[in-house]
KEPA-332760 format. One record per residue: residue number from 0; residue in three letters; x, y, z of N, C-alpha, C in turn. Coordinates in nm, 2 decimals. Each point is the difference from the previous one (the first is absolute). Example, Ala and Ser with C-alpha at 12.3 -4.5 7.8 and 13.67 -1.06 7.14 Angstrom:
{nr->0 | rest->ala | n_u->1.32 | n_v->-0.57 | n_w->0.78 | ca_u->-0.09 | ca_v->0.12 | ca_w->0.00 | c_u->0.09 | c_v->0.12 | c_w->0.00} $
{nr->1 | rest->ser | n_u->-0.04 | n_v->0.11 | n_w->-0.07 | ca_u->0.09 | ca_v->0.11 | ca_w->0.00 | c_u->-0.08 | c_v->0.11 | c_w->0.08} $
END
This chain:
{nr->0 | rest->met | n_u->2.14 | n_v->-2.04 | n_w->1.98 | ca_u->0.09 | ca_v->0.11 | ca_w->-0.15 | c_u->-0.08 | c_v->0.10 | c_w->0.01} $
{nr->1 | rest->pro | n_u->0.05 | n_v->0.09 | n_w->0.05 | ca_u->-0.03 | ca_v->0.20 | ca_w->-0.01 | c_u->0.01 | c_v->0.05 | c_w->-0.12} $
{nr->2 | rest->ile | n_u->-0.15 | n_v->0.00 | n_w->-0.05 | ca_u->-0.03 | ca_v->0.11 | ca_w->-0.09 | c_u->0.08 | c_v->0.06 | c_w->-0.09} $
{nr->3 | rest->asp | n_u->0.08 | n_v->0.04 | n_w->-0.09 | ca_u->0.10 | ca_v->0.12 | ca_w->0.01 | c_u->-0.13 | c_v->0.10 | c_w->-0.05} $
{nr->4 | rest->ser | n_u->0.04 | n_v->0.15 | n_w->-0.02 | ca_u->-0.07 | ca_v->0.11 | ca_w->0.04 | c_u->-0.03 | c_v->0.03 | c_w->-0.18} $
{nr->5 | rest->lys | n_u->0.06 | n_v->-0.01 | n_w->-0.10 | ca_u->-0.05 | ca_v->-0.08 | ca_w->-0.13 | c_u->-0.15 | c_v->-0.04 | c_w->-0.03} $
{nr->6 | rest->ser | n_u->0.06 | n_v->-0.14 | n_w->0.06 | ca_u->-0.14 | ca_v->-0.10 | ca_w->-0.05 | c_u->-0.08 | c_v->0.07 | c_w->0.16} $
{nr->7 | rest->lys | n_u->-0.04 | n_v->-0.03 | n_w->0.09 | ca_u->-0.10 | ca_v->0.12 | ca_w->0.04 | c_u->-0.05 | c_v->0.14 | c_w->-0.04} $
{nr->8 | rest->lys | n_u->0.09 | n_v->0.06 | n_w->-0.04 | ca_u->-0.08 | ca_v->0.12 | ca_w->-0.08 | c_u->-0.03 | c_v->-0.03 | c_w->-0.16} $
{nr->9 | rest->asp | n_u->0.04 | n_v->-0.10 | n_w->-0.07 | ca_u->-0.04 | ca_v->-0.06 | ca_w->-0.13 | c_u->-0.17 | c_v->-0.06 | c_w->0.09} $
{nr->10 | rest->ser | n_u->0.03 | n_v->-0.09 | n_w->0.04 | ca_u->-0.14 | ca_v->-0.13 | ca_w->0.09 | c_u->-0.11 | c_v->0.16 | c_w->0.05} $
{nr->11 | rest->glu | n_u->0.05 | n_v->0.15 | n_w->0.06 | ca_u->-0.09 | ca_v->0.09 | ca_w->0.04 | c_u->-0.07 | c_v->0.06 | c_w->-0.18} $
{nr->12 | rest->gln | n_u->0.05 | n_v->-0.04 | n_w->-0.04 | ca_u->0.01 | ca_v->0.13 | ca_w->-0.20 | c_u->-0.12 | c_v->-0.12 | c_w->-0.02} $
{nr->13 | rest->val | n_u->0.01 | n_v->-0.19 | n_w->-0.01 | ca_u->-0.07 | ca_v->-0.05 | ca_w->-0.07 | c_u->-0.13 | c_v->0.03 | c_w->0.07} $
{nr->14 | rest->ala | n_u->-0.01 | n_v->-0.01 | n_w->0.16 | ca_u->-0.15 | ca_v->0.01 | ca_w->0.02 | c_u->-0.04 | c_v->0.11 | c_w->0.00} $
{nr->15 | rest->arg | n_u->0.07 | n_v->0.11 | n_w->-0.05 | ca_u->-0.11 | ca_v->0.15 | ca_w->-0.03 | c_u->-0.04 | c_v->0.00 | c_w->-0.08} $
{nr->16 | rest->tyr | n_u->0.07 | n_v->-0.09 | n_w->-0.15 | ca_u->-0.05 | ca_v->-0.01 | ca_w->-0.10 | c_u->-0.12 | c_v->-0.04 | c_w->-0.01} $
{nr->17 | rest->ala | n_u->0.03 | n_v->-0.10 | n_w->0.11 | ca_u->-0.11 | ca_v->-0.13 | ca_w->-0.01 | c_u->-0.12 | c_v->0.08 | c_w->0.07} $
{nr->18 | rest->asp | n_u->0.00 | n_v->0.10 | n_w->0.10 | ca_u->-0.16 | ca_v->0.07 | ca_w->0.09 | c_u->0.00 | c_v->0.06 | c_w->-0.18} $
{nr->19 | rest->met | n_u->0.10 | n_v->0.08 | n_w->-0.05 | ca_u->-0.07 | ca_v->0.07 | ca_w->-0.13 | c_u->-0.06 | c_v->-0.02 | c_w->-0.09} $
{nr->20 | rest->leu | n_u->-0.02 | n_v->-0.15 | n_w->-0.09 | ca_u->-0.03 | ca_v->-0.09 | ca_w->-0.04 | c_u->-0.14 | c_v->-0.04 | c_w->0.05} $
{nr->21 | rest->ala | n_u->-0.05 | n_v->0.02 | n_w->0.14 | ca_u->-0.07 | ca_v->-0.06 | ca_w->0.07 | c_u->-0.07 | c_v->0.08 | c_w->-0.02} $
{nr->22 | rest->ala | n_u->-0.02 | n_v->0.13 | n_w->0.03 | ca_u->-0.09 | ca_v->0.11 | ca_w->-0.01 | c_u->-0.05 | c_v->-0.01 | c_w->-0.10} $
{nr->23 | rest->met | n_u->0.09 | n_v->-0.01 | n_w->-0.13 | ca_u->-0.06 | ca_v->0.06 | ca_w->-0.11 | c_u->-0.08 | c_v->-0.18 | c_w->-0.09} $
{nr->24 | rest->gly | n_u->0.01 | n_v->-0.07 | n_w->0.13 | ca_u->-0.07 | ca_v->-0.19 | ca_w->-0.05 | c_u->-0.15 | c_v->0.02 | c_w->0.01} $
{nr->25 | rest->thr | n_u->-0.10 | n_v->0.09 | n_w->0.00 | ca_u->-0.10 | ca_v->0.00 | ca_w->0.00 | c_u->-0.06 | c_v->0.04 | c_w->-0.14} $
{nr->26 | rest->glu | n_u->-0.11 | n_v->0.04 | n_w->-0.06 | ca_u->-0.05 | ca_v->0.02 | ca_w->-0.13 | c_u->-0.01 | c_v->0.15 | c_w->0.03} $
{nr->27 | rest->pro | n_u->-0.09 | n_v->0.06 | n_w->0.10 | ca_u->0.00 | ca_v->0.16 | ca_w->0.02 | c_u->0.12 | c_v->0.04 | c_w->0.04} $
{nr->28 | rest->arg | n_u->0.08 | n_v->0.02 | n_w->0.05 | ca_u->0.15 | ca_v->-0.02 | ca_w->0.00 | c_u->0.09 | c_v->0.06 | c_w->-0.09} $
{nr->29 | rest->leu | n_u->-0.01 | n_v->-0.13 | n_w->-0.14 | ca_u->0.08 | ca_v->0.02 | ca_w->-0.08 | c_u->-0.04 | c_v->0.09 | c_w->-0.13} $
{nr->30 | rest->arg | n_u->-0.17 | n_v->0.01 | n_w->0.02 | ca_u->-0.10 | ca_v->0.13 | ca_w->-0.06 | c_u->0.08 | c_v->0.08 | c_w->0.00} $
{nr->31 | rest->ile | n_u->-0.02 | n_v->0.05 | n_w->0.14 | ca_u->0.04 | ca_v->0.13 | ca_w->0.08 | c_u->0.13 | c_v->0.05 | c_w->-0.01} $
{nr->32 | rest->met | n_u->0.15 | n_v->-0.11 | n_w->-0.04 | ca_u->0.09 | ca_v->0.00 | ca_w->-0.07 | c_u->-0.04 | c_v->0.10 | c_w->-0.11} $
{nr->33 | rest->gln | n_u->0.01 | n_v->-0.13 | n_w->-0.04 | ca_u->-0.02 | ca_v->0.03 | ca_w->-0.21 | c_u->-0.06 | c_v->0.13 | c_w->0.00} $
{nr->34 | rest->leu | n_u->-0.14 | n_v->0.08 | n_w->0.05 | ca_u->-0.02 | ca_v->0.10 | ca_w->0.02 | c_u->0.10 | c_v->0.17 | c_w->0.01} $
{nr->35 | rest->leu | n_u->0.04 | n_v->-0.05 | n_w->0.11 | ca_u->0.06 | ca_v->0.08 | ca_w->0.06 | c_u->0.17 | c_v->0.02 | c_w->-0.08} $
{nr->36 | rest->leu | n_u->0.04 | n_v->-0.10 | n_w->-0.13 | ca_u->0.12 | ca_v->-0.05 | ca_w->-0.05 | c_u->-0.06 | c_v->0.15 | c_w->-0.13} $
{nr->37 | rest->ser | n_u->-0.17 | n_v->-0.03 | n_w->-0.06 | ca_u->-0.03 | ca_v->0.05 | ca_w->-0.09 | c_u->0.01 | c_v->0.14 | c_w->0.03} $
{nr->38 | rest->ala | n_u->0.01 | n_v->0.08 | n_w->0.09 | ca_u->-0.03 | ca_v->0.10 | ca_w->0.05 | c_u->0.12 | c_v->0.06 | c_w->0.05} $
{nr->39 | rest->his | n_u->0.14 | n_v->-0.06 | n_w->-0.01 | ca_u->0.11 | ca_v->0.01 | ca_w->0.07 | c_u->0.04 | c_v->0.14 | c_w->-0.11} $
{nr->40 | rest->pro | n_u->0.09 | n_v->0.09 | n_w->0.08 | ca_u->0.05 | ca_v->0.01 | ca_w->0.17 | c_u->-0.07 | c_v->0.10 | c_w->0.05} $
{nr->41 | rest->glu | n_u->-0.11 | n_v->0.06 | n_w->-0.07 | ca_u->-0.15 | ca_v->0.08 | ca_w->0.12 | c_u->-0.07 | c_v->-0.09 | c_w->0.09} $
{nr->42 | rest->gly | n_u->-0.01 | n_v->-0.12 | n_w->-0.02 | ca_u->-0.10 | ca_v->-0.07 | ca_w->0.05 | c_u->-0.15 | c_v->0.01 | c_w->-0.04} $
{nr->43 | rest->leu | n_u->-0.08 | n_v->0.00 | n_w->0.11 | ca_u->-0.16 | ca_v->-0.01 | ca_w->0.01 | c_u->-0.03 | c_v->0.06 | c_w->0.13} $
{nr->44 | rest->val | n_u->-0.12 | n_v->0.06 | n_w->0.03 | ca_u->-0.06 | ca_v->-0.01 | ca_w->0.16 | c_u->-0.09 | c_v->-0.06 | c_w->-0.01} $
{nr->45 | rest->val | n_u->-0.02 | n_v->-0.07 | n_w->0.15 | ca_u->-0.03 | ca_v->-0.09 | ca_w->0.01 | c_u->-0.15 | c_v->-0.02 | c_w->-0.05} $
{nr->46 | rest->gly | n_u->-0.11 | n_v->0.13 | n_w->-0.01 | ca_u->-0.13 | ca_v->0.02 | ca_w->-0.10 | c_u->0.01 | c_v->-0.11 | c_w->-0.14} $
{nr->47 | rest->glu | n_u->0.11 | n_v->0.08 | n_w->-0.04 | ca_u->0.06 | ca_v->-0.05 | ca_w->-0.16 | c_u->0.02 | c_v->-0.22 | c_w->-0.02} $
{nr->48 | rest->ile | n_u->0.10 | n_v->0.00 | n_w->0.11 | ca_u->0.03 | ca_v->-0.16 | ca_w->0.00 | c_u->-0.15 | c_v->-0.06 | c_w->0.06} $
{nr->49 | rest->gln | n_u->-0.09 | n_v->0.08 | n_w->0.08 | ca_u->-0.12 | ca_v->-0.12 | ca_w->0.03 | c_u->-0.12 | c_v->-0.02 | c_w->-0.13} $
{nr->50 | rest->ser | n_u->0.01 | n_v->0.17 | n_w->-0.07 | ca_u->-0.10 | ca_v->-0.04 | ca_w->-0.11 | c_u->0.05 | c_v->-0.08 | c_w->-0.16} $
{nr->51 | rest->glu | n_u->0.15 | n_v->0.01 | n_w->-0.01 | ca_u->0.03 | ca_v->-0.05 | ca_w->-0.07 | c_u->0.00 | c_v->-0.18 | c_w->0.05} $
{nr->52 | rest->leu | n_u->0.01 | n_v->0.00 | n_w->0.10 | ca_u->0.02 | ca_v->-0.16 | ca_w->0.02 | c_u->-0.15 | c_v->-0.08 | c_w->0.08} $
{nr->53 | rest->gly | n_u->-0.07 | n_v->0.13 | n_w->0.03 | ca_u->-0.15 | ca_v->-0.08 | ca_w->0.06 | c_u->0.07 | c_v->-0.06 | c_w->0.12} $
{nr->54 | rest->ile | n_u->0.08 | n_v->0.04 | n_w->0.10 | ca_u->-0.02 | ca_v->-0.06 | ca_w->0.17 | c_u->-0.05 | c_v->0.07 | c_w->0.06} $
{nr->55 | rest->pro | n_u->-0.07 | n_v->-0.07 | n_w->0.12 | ca_u->0.00 | ca_v->0.11 | ca_w->0.10 | c_u->0.03 | c_v->0.07 | c_w->0.04} $
{nr->56 | rest->asn | n_u->0.02 | n_v->0.08 | n_w->0.09 | ca_u->0.11 | ca_v->0.10 | ca_w->0.02 | c_u->0.04 | c_v->-0.08 | c_w->0.13} $
{nr->57 | rest->ser | n_u->-0.08 | n_v->-0.07 | n_w->0.09 | ca_u->0.09 | ca_v->-0.05 | ca_w->0.15 | c_u->0.11 | c_v->-0.10 | c_w->-0.09} $
{nr->58 | rest->thr | n_u->-0.02 | n_v->-0.10 | n_w->-0.12 | ca_u->0.03 | ca_v->-0.07 | ca_w->-0.05 | c_u->0.12 | c_v->0.02 | c_w->-0.01} $
{nr->59 | rest->leu | n_u->0.03 | n_v->0.14 | n_w->-0.11 | ca_u->0.08 | ca_v->0.06 | ca_w->-0.08 | c_u->0.11 | c_v->0.08 | c_w->0.13} $
{nr->60 | rest->ser | n_u->-0.05 | n_v->0.03 | n_w->0.05 | ca_u->0.08 | ca_v->0.05 | ca_w->0.14 | c_u->0.09 | c_v->-0.14 | c_w->-0.01} $
{nr->61 | rest->his | n_u->-0.07 | n_v->-0.11 | n_w->0.10 | ca_u->0.15 | ca_v->-0.08 | ca_w->0.05 | c_u->0.07 | c_v->-0.02 | c_w->-0.13} $
{nr->62 | rest->his | n_u->-0.10 | n_v->-0.06 | n_w->-0.12 | ca_u->0.11 | ca_v->0.00 | ca_w->-0.12 | c_u->0.11 | c_v->0.08 | c_w->0.02} $
{nr->63 | rest->leu | n_u->-0.02 | n_v->0.09 | n_w->0.02 | ca_u->0.14 | ca_v->0.12 | ca_w->-0.04 | c_u->0.02 | c_v->0.00 | c_w->0.11} $
{nr->64 | rest->glu | n_u->-0.02 | n_v->-0.03 | n_w->0.10 | ca_u->0.13 | ca_v->0.03 | ca_w->0.15 | c_u->0.11 | c_v->-0.11 | c_w->-0.01} $
{nr->65 | rest->lys | n_u->-0.06 | n_v->-0.14 | n_w->-0.05 | ca_u->0.06 | ca_v->-0.11 | ca_w->-0.02 | c_u->0.10 | c_v->0.04 | c_w->-0.10} $
{nr->66 | rest->leu | n_u->-0.03 | n_v->0.04 | n_w->-0.14 | ca_u->0.08 | ca_v->0.05 | ca_w->-0.06 | c_u->0.17 | c_v->0.08 | c_w->0.05} $
{nr->67 | rest->lys | n_u->-0.08 | n_v->0.13 | n_w->0.07 | ca_u->0.10 | ca_v->0.07 | ca_w->0.02 | c_u->0.07 | c_v->-0.02 | c_w->0.15} $
{nr->68 | rest->asn | n_u->-0.03 | n_v->-0.10 | n_w->0.05 | ca_u->0.07 | ca_v->-0.07 | ca_w->0.08 | c_u->0.11 | c_v->-0.05 | c_w->-0.02} $
{nr->69 | rest->glu | n_u->0.01 | n_v->-0.08 | n_w->-0.13 | ca_u->0.07 | ca_v->-0.10 | ca_w->-0.03 | c_u->0.08 | c_v->0.09 | c_w->-0.09} $
{nr->70 | rest->ser | n_u->-0.02 | n_v->0.14 | n_w->-0.02 | ca_u->0.08 | ca_v->0.18 | ca_w->-0.10 | c_u->-0.04 | c_v->-0.11 | c_w->-0.14} $
{nr->71 | rest->leu | n_u->-0.11 | n_v->-0.01 | n_w->-0.06 | ca_u->0.00 | ca_v->0.00 | ca_w->-0.10 | c_u->-0.05 | c_v->0.08 | c_w->-0.07} $
{nr->72 | rest->val | n_u->-0.07 | n_v->0.12 | n_w->0.07 | ca_u->-0.09 | ca_v->0.06 | ca_w->-0.01 | c_u->0.05 | c_v->0.17 | c_w->0.12} $
{nr->73 | rest->asn | n_u->0.00 | n_v->0.08 | n_w->-0.07 | ca_u->0.02 | ca_v->0.13 | ca_w->0.09 | c_u->-0.12 | c_v->0.11 | c_w->0.02} $
{nr->74 | rest->val | n_u->0.02 | n_v->0.09 | n_w->0.08 | ca_u->-0.14 | ca_v->0.06 | ca_w->0.01 | c_u->0.05 | c_v->0.13 | c_w->0.04} $
{nr->75 | rest->arg | n_u->-0.07 | n_v->0.12 | n_w->-0.08 | ca_u->0.01 | ca_v->0.09 | ca_w->0.08 | c_u->-0.14 | c_v->0.09 | c_w->0.03} $
{nr->76 | rest->arg | n_u->0.05 | n_v->0.11 | n_w->0.04 | ca_u->-0.14 | ca_v->0.06 | ca_w->0.05 | c_u->0.01 | c_v->0.12 | c_w->-0.13} $
{nr->77 | rest->asp | n_u->-0.14 | n_v->0.07 | n_w->0.00 | ca_u->-0.02 | ca_v->0.16 | ca_w->-0.09 | c_u->-0.09 | c_v->0.01 | c_w->0.10} $
{nr->78 | rest->ser | n_u->-0.03 | n_v->0.10 | n_w->0.05 | ca_u->-0.16 | ca_v->0.08 | ca_w->0.03 | c_u->-0.04 | c_v->-0.11 | c_w->0.11} $
{nr->79 | rest->thr | n_u->-0.11 | n_v->-0.06 | n_w->-0.03 | ca_u->-0.05 | ca_v->-0.11 | ca_w->0.06 | c_u->-0.01 | c_v->-0.14 | c_w->-0.08} $
{nr->80 | rest->phe | n_u->0.10 | n_v->0.00 | n_w->-0.06 | ca_u->-0.02 | ca_v->-0.11 | ca_w->-0.17 | c_u->0.10 | c_v->-0.07 | c_w->0.02} $
{nr->81 | rest->leu | n_u->-0.01 | n_v->-0.14 | n_w->0.05 | ca_u->0.13 | ca_v->-0.08 | ca_w->0.01 | c_u->0.10 | c_v->-0.08 | c_w->-0.17} $
{nr->82 | rest->trp | n_u->0.04 | n_v->0.02 | n_w->-0.05 | ca_u->0.01 | ca_v->0.03 | ca_w->-0.09 | c_u->0.12 | c_v->-0.22 | c_w->0.00} $
{nr->83 | rest->tyr | n_u->-0.01 | n_v->-0.09 | n_w->-0.05 | ca_u->0.03 | ca_v->-0.09 | ca_w->-0.04 | c_u->0.13 | c_v->-0.03 | c_w->-0.11} $
{nr->84 | rest->ala | n_u->0.10 | n_v->-0.05 | n_w->-0.01 | ca_u->0.07 | ca_v->-0.02 | ca_w->-0.11 | c_u->0.08 | c_v->-0.13 | c_w->0.02} $
{nr->85 | rest->ala | n_u->0.01 | n_v->-0.05 | n_w->-0.11 | ca_u->0.11 | ca_v->-0.13 | ca_w->-0.01 | c_u->0.12 | c_v->0.03 | c_w->0.04} $
{nr->86 | rest->asn | n_u->0.08 | n_v->-0.04 | n_w->0.06 | ca_u->0.08 | ca_v->-0.05 | ca_w->0.06 | c_u->0.13 | c_v->-0.03 | c_w->-0.08} $
{nr->87 | rest->ala | n_u->0.06 | n_v->0.09 | n_w->-0.15 | ca_u->0.06 | ca_v->-0.13 | ca_w->-0.06 | c_u->0.12 | c_v->0.00 | c_w->0.04} $
{nr->88 | rest->asp | n_u->0.07 | n_v->0.09 | n_w->0.04 | ca_u->0.11 | ca_v->-0.07 | ca_w->0.06 | c_u->0.02 | c_v->-0.13 | c_w->0.06} $
{nr->89 | rest->ala | n_u->-0.06 | n_v->-0.03 | n_w->0.12 | ca_u->-0.03 | ca_v->-0.16 | ca_w->0.05 | c_u->-0.09 | c_v->-0.08 | c_w->-0.09} $
{nr->90 | rest->leu | n_u->-0.02 | n_v->0.03 | n_w->-0.09 | ca_u->-0.10 | ca_v->-0.05 | ca_w->-0.15 | c_u->0.13 | c_v->-0.03 | c_w->-0.06} $
{nr->91 | rest->gln | n_u->0.10 | n_v->0.03 | n_w->-0.04 | ca_u->0.13 | ca_v->0.02 | ca_w->-0.09 | c_u->0.06 | c_v->-0.12 | c_w->0.06} $
{nr->92 | rest->glu | n_u->0.03 | n_v->0.02 | n_w->0.21 | ca_u->0.11 | ca_v->-0.06 | ca_w->0.02 | c_u->-0.08 | c_v->-0.18 | c_w->0.04} $
{nr->93 | rest->leu | n_u->-0.09 | n_v->-0.02 | n_w->0.01 | ca_u->-0.06 | ca_v->-0.09 | ca_w->0.01 | c_u->0.01 | c_v->-0.09 | c_w->-0.17} $
{nr->94 | rest->leu | n_u->-0.05 | n_v->0.05 | n_w->-0.07 | ca_u->0.08 | ca_v->-0.06 | ca_w->-0.14 | c_u->0.09 | c_v->-0.05 | c_w->0.02} $
{nr->95 | rest->gly | n_u->0.05 | n_v->0.07 | n_w->-0.01 | ca_u->0.19 | ca_v->0.06 | ca_w->0.04 | c_u->0.05 | c_v->-0.16 | c_w->0.03} $
{nr->96 | rest->phe | n_u->-0.07 | n_v->-0.03 | n_w->0.12 | ca_u->0.01 | ca_v->-0.10 | ca_w->0.12 | c_u->-0.05 | c_v->-0.15 | c_w->-0.12} $
{nr->97 | rest->leu | n_u->-0.10 | n_v->0.00 | n_w->-0.04 | ca_u->-0.07 | ca_v->-0.11 | ca_w->-0.05 | c_u->0.08 | c_v->-0.01 | c_w->-0.15} $
{nr->98 | rest->tyr | n_u->0.06 | n_v->0.06 | n_w->-0.08 | ca_u->0.10 | ca_v->-0.03 | ca_w->-0.13 | c_u->0.13 | c_v->0.03 | c_w->0.05} $
{nr->99 | rest->ala | n_u->0.04 | n_v->0.04 | n_w->0.12 | ca_u->0.16 | ca_v->-0.03 | ca_w->0.01 | c_u->0.08 | c_v->-0.13 | c_w->-0.01} $
{nr->100 | rest->glu | n_u->-0.08 | n_v->-0.11 | n_w->0.01 | ca_u->0.05 | ca_v->-0.12 | ca_w->-0.01 | c_u->-0.05 | c_v->-0.12 | c_w->-0.11} $
{nr->101 | rest->cys | n_u->-0.10 | n_v->0.10 | n_w->-0.09 | ca_u->-0.10 | ca_v->-0.07 | ca_w->-0.09 | c_u->0.12 | c_v->-0.02 | c_w->-0.09} $
{nr->102 | rest->cys | n_u->0.11 | n_v->0.01 | n_w->-0.03 | ca_u->0.06 | ca_v->0.04 | ca_w->-0.17 | c_u->0.13 | c_v->-0.08 | c_w->0.10} $
{nr->103 | rest->thr | n_u->0.07 | n_v->-0.06 | n_w->0.10 | ca_u->0.10 | ca_v->-0.02 | ca_w->0.00 | c_u->0.02 | c_v->-0.17 | c_w->-0.04} $
{nr->104 | rest->arg | n_u->-0.05 | n_v->-0.03 | n_w->0.03 | ca_u->-0.02 | ca_v->-0.20 | ca_w->-0.01 | c_u->-0.04 | c_v->-0.03 | c_w->-0.12} $
{nr->105 | rest->asn | n_u->-0.14 | n_v->0.01 | n_w->-0.06 | ca_u->-0.02 | ca_v->-0.04 | ca_w->-0.10 | c_u->-0.06 | c_v->0.08 | c_w->-0.11} $
{nr->106 | rest->lys | n_u->0.01 | n_v->0.13 | n_w->-0.03 | ca_u->-0.04 | ca_v->0.07 | ca_w->-0.09 | c_u->-0.14 | c_v->0.03 | c_w->-0.03} $
{nr->107 | rest->ala | n_u->-0.09 | n_v->-0.04 | n_w->0.08 | ca_u->-0.13 | ca_v->-0.04 | ca_w->0.01 | c_u->-0.10 | c_v->0.12 | c_w->-0.06} $
{nr->108 | rest->val | n_u->0.08 | n_v->0.14 | n_w->0.05 | ca_u->-0.05 | ca_v->0.09 | ca_w->-0.02 | c_u->0.08 | c_v->0.10 | c_w->-0.07} $
{nr->109 | rest->asn | n_u->-0.01 | n_v->0.07 | n_w->-0.11 | ca_u->0.10 | ca_v->0.08 | ca_w->-0.09 | c_u->-0.02 | c_v->0.18 | c_w->0.09} $
{nr->110 | rest->pro | n_u->0.11 | n_v->0.06 | n_w->0.10 | ca_u->0.01 | ca_v->0.06 | ca_w->0.03 | c_u->-0.04 | c_v->0.12 | c_w->-0.04} $
{nr->111 | rest->lys | n_u->0.02 | n_v->-0.02 | n_w->-0.15 | ca_u->-0.04 | ca_v->0.18 | ca_w->-0.04 | c_u->-0.17 | c_v->-0.03 | c_w->-0.03} $
{nr->112 | rest->ala | n_u->-0.02 | n_v->-0.10 | n_w->-0.02 | ca_u->-0.14 | ca_v->-0.01 | ca_w->0.03 | c_u->-0.08 | c_v->0.04 | c_w->0.08} $
{nr->113 | rest->ile | n_u->0.05 | n_v->0.00 | n_w->0.09 | ca_u->-0.10 | ca_v->0.07 | ca_w->0.17 | c_u->0.06 | c_v->0.16 | c_w->-0.06} $
{nr->114 | rest->phe | n_u->0.10 | n_v->-0.01 | n_w->-0.06 | ca_u->-0.02 | ca_v->0.20 | ca_w->0.04 | c_u->-0.10 | c_v->0.08 | c_w->-0.13} $
{nr->115 | rest->thr | n_u->0.02 | n_v->-0.17 | n_w->-0.10 | ca_u->-0.13 | ca_v->0.08 | ca_w->-0.07 | c_u->-0.12 | c_v->0.00 | c_w->0.02} $
{nr->116 | rest->leu | n_u->-0.04 | n_v->-0.08 | n_w->0.09 | ca_u->-0.14 | ca_v->0.01 | ca_w->0.08 | c_u->-0.03 | c_v->0.09 | c_w->0.12} $
{nr->117 | rest->cys | n_u->0.12 | n_v->0.12 | n_w->0.00 | ca_u->-0.02 | ca_v->0.04 | ca_w->0.03 | c_u->-0.02 | c_v->0.11 | c_w->0.00} $
{nr->118 | rest->lys | n_u->0.05 | n_v->0.07 | n_w->-0.15 | ca_u->-0.01 | ca_v->0.14 | ca_w->-0.04 | c_u->-0.12 | c_v->0.02 | c_w->-0.07} $
END
């Protein structure tokens, strides 16, 4: 039986979100995301991230690249500096996906509580 285009799109979307969650699934990357969110929307240069978290440059580069590849962070160049910022739109989309169905069957989470957490 052929997969209809909606099912295929849904499947691709779930795979994308799984990749995003996997990218944040290490302690250093989660710490990077927290730090970048605390500096949102301006972001931070690599040196600031490195000194705040104490992650060696080569390792930090690897983590930032993984987060960038999954669209969790945006990068902009300003002269010789690279500024990294959390991609709030992608994170909001991911959270929307996670919570879209949680309140439809058993009311396990009050939808208003989610918005309160985000303010």
